N, C-alpha and C positions, 0 to 999 in steps of 0.2 A: 790589290795586290788581292785575288780571290779568296774567301773561306773557303775551307775546304771542305769536301761533303761527308758525313759518319753514317754510316744505313743503319738500321737499326735492326737487330735481328728478327725474324719474324713479322716484319711491315713491308711492304711495298711502299717506293714514295709514289704522290698524287700524281696522276697523269698529267695534269698540264699545272704546273708550279709557275708557270710567267706570270697566272694571271688572280688576282690575290681571290677576287669571287668565287673562279673557278674552287682554288685549294677550299675556303673559306668551306662552298658548300658541299664539296669531296666528303672535307670532316664532320660535317651535320650529320650528314646522311651516314656517314659511317658510325657515327656517335649512336644515332636514331635507332643503328641497325643493329648493336649491340643491346639496344633501353629494349627493343620489341624483342629479341632474344630473351634477353633475362627476365621479361616480362614473363614468355610463353614457358621457359622452361619452371620459373615459380610458382607457374599457377597449373600447371602439370603433376607437380608435386607434392603426393596431396597433405593435407596439416596435421598431423594427428596431434598437436597440442589441441585439435579444436575440439579431443576428446579426452582430456585430460591426460594425455603420452605425454612424453618425454623423446625428441630421436637420438639415434644410435649413431655411431660415428659414421656409420654406412649411408643414411640418412632414415634408415627404417625405423620405425618405431619400438624402443627400447623395453617396452611391457607390452604384453599383451592386457587385451579385456578380457573378462572375466566373462564366463561361458554364461549364457541366460539358461535358470532352468526353467524347462519346458512346463508352460500352462497346465494346469489339471484340467482334466476334463469336468464337466459337473458330474458327469455319474460317477466319477469317480468323488467325487466331494458327497453326491450324496450319500454314495454307501458308507462311506467312511461316517456320515450323522445315523442312518441309520443303524449302523455294528455300534455308537456309541447310548445311543436310545437303547439298545436289547442290551448291553451290558448295566447302562442306570438300570433295566427294569429288573434285569438277574441280584443285581446288590441288592434292592430295597426288596426283593420278593425273600432272601434269603434271610435278609437283616429283619424281617418282622418274623422271621421262623424260629428264631433263635431270639428273639428281644420276647417273645409270647412265649416260650419254653414249650412250643408244640412238638410233640412225639410223633410219625407217621412210621410206615413199617419199612420205610427206608432208610432215612436220615434224623435221626436225634441231636439235642441241642445239649449242650455242656457249657458250664461254667468252670474255669481253673480253678481250684481249693487254694491252690500253693502255687512258691515259685523253685518246685523241683525242676519245673523245664524250662527256669529262665537259660538265657534272652530269647530264645526260641518266640515260648510263651511265659508271661505275664499274671501273678493272678488277681483275678478279677476278667480275664480274656474270655471272650466266647468264643467260640468252637463247634463243629461243625463236625457228626462224630458217622461212617456210614457202616453200617450194622453189620454184624459178624456171616450173618448170615446169606449175605449178599456179596460177600468176598470172596473173589474165583480162587482157587488153587491156594498158594500158602503165604502167610504175611512174611513180606521183604525184608532183611534188616536194614537198619536206619527207620522202618514204619513209625509212627506215633498211634501210639495205640489207647484205648480205654478200657479198663477191664475192674471187676468188681475187687474191690479190698478184700484181701486176704483175710482171715480170721485171727488169726495171730500176728501182730504186725507189732513190735517194738519201738518200734520211731512212731512218726509224726507224720501223717502224709496229708495236712490241712485240715485237724480239726474233729473230732468224737463222732460230728455226724455225717462227715464225707461216708459215701458208700461205694464211689468211682474213684480210681485215682487212672493218670496218668500218665506216659514213662514212652523212651523209646528203646522198641528190639535192635539190641543188640551180639546177638548168638541166637542160632535156630535150633529146633530140636536135631538131636545126634552129635552136637556140637560139643569140645571140651573147651570151654572159657578161664583161664586164670589173669593177674598180675603180674608183671616186674616193675619195682618203682613207679614211675608214670608210663605207662605202657600194656597195652591190653593187647592179649594174644590168644586166636583161635583157632586152635588143632595145629599150634606150634607157629606162625606165623602172625605178627605183629598185622591190628589194625589199624588199617588208614580209615578214619573215620573224617566224612567231608563237611567240617565244617559245624559240627554238633554242638559238640560240647559248650560250656564256657570256659574261654582260654584262660580264665587269670585265676580259676581251680584248677585248670588242668584235666587230662584226662580220664583220673583216678579222684584227683581229690584226696581225703586222708583217710579213705577207707578200702583196703587192697580185695583185690576179688580171688576168694581159696578156688582151687583147680575145681575145676566141677564141669562133669560129663551127663549133658541134658537127654533126658528118657523122651521117649518118641512122642510128638505133640503136644510140648513145652518151652517157652521162649524166656529167653533170661532181659531182662529190662535195666533199665538204668533212665534216672532224672540226668538231661543236659546240663545243669549244674553239681557238678559233682560233686562239691564240696557239701553241700547238702539238700543231700537227695537221700528219699527213705524209698529204695526199690530192692533188689533180688540181692545186692549182698547184705540186706536184710531179712528178709521172708522169702528169700528161695524163689525160684522160675514160677510162671505162670502158665500156666495149664489153659491150652486154646480153649477150655470151655467156658472158662468166665473171664475170657474176653468180650464186652461189649460190640466194641468193633473198630475202626479205622479211624484215624482224625484225617477230613477231607480239605477243610478248610479252616479259617479264622477271619469270623466277618467283624471283631471290638478287638484292636492287639493297643495295652496302653490308652484306652483310652481313647483312641481314635477309629471311627467307623469307617471301614472299608473291606477290603473281598479279597482273601490272598487264598490261594490252591498250595497245596502241596504235592 
């Protein structure tokens, strides 16, 4: 009794089923064809794992390679090196000027006598001042200035031998200034200071500002350390004629050498 023949879907029976040798050869050829096809397919697929990537579900790399930074040209590196050397020369020159206490017709160096301007300036810091005769136009609000100590000072500004005082300009000529609580008002508007004062002492500290209208060419100055400052709240407005100059740089801060411009 003959066995029933079962067809496998998707496959055709061998052409010659009567010869075992031919059937074996055909099967081997069929298998070799699959192997060759698989080898070609595998070789054509890029192996992203060689680049440290993982395959996604669709066979594409799951992650992208980071973009390479363009190599800087030799000219760019030389320009940057020259700029750094120039900045170093400027720092050394200004530091030498300040350290030796040299006074010129343009700049003047000072040592900060007290902590009235902390944290912006500390006692002992070295600053560079552009002399007032070279200042163009009016002095701006927020500028740090050096001025001659007023004749009558009811508070300490760093010692009896101190001749010049450093402080920040808060109100300008013709403006009206006063305070309510810890807020400064100028011409009726709250003053929004740009991080000038010492946060722990507040905008006013312990001494309020009485309502004051400034005469022409006079400035209301305050220290950044509002709780420990001898300023216009004590000795009044500062006339333009007594201002020595504007602070433009600090070269020694907290004992560290450097160059910072204002």
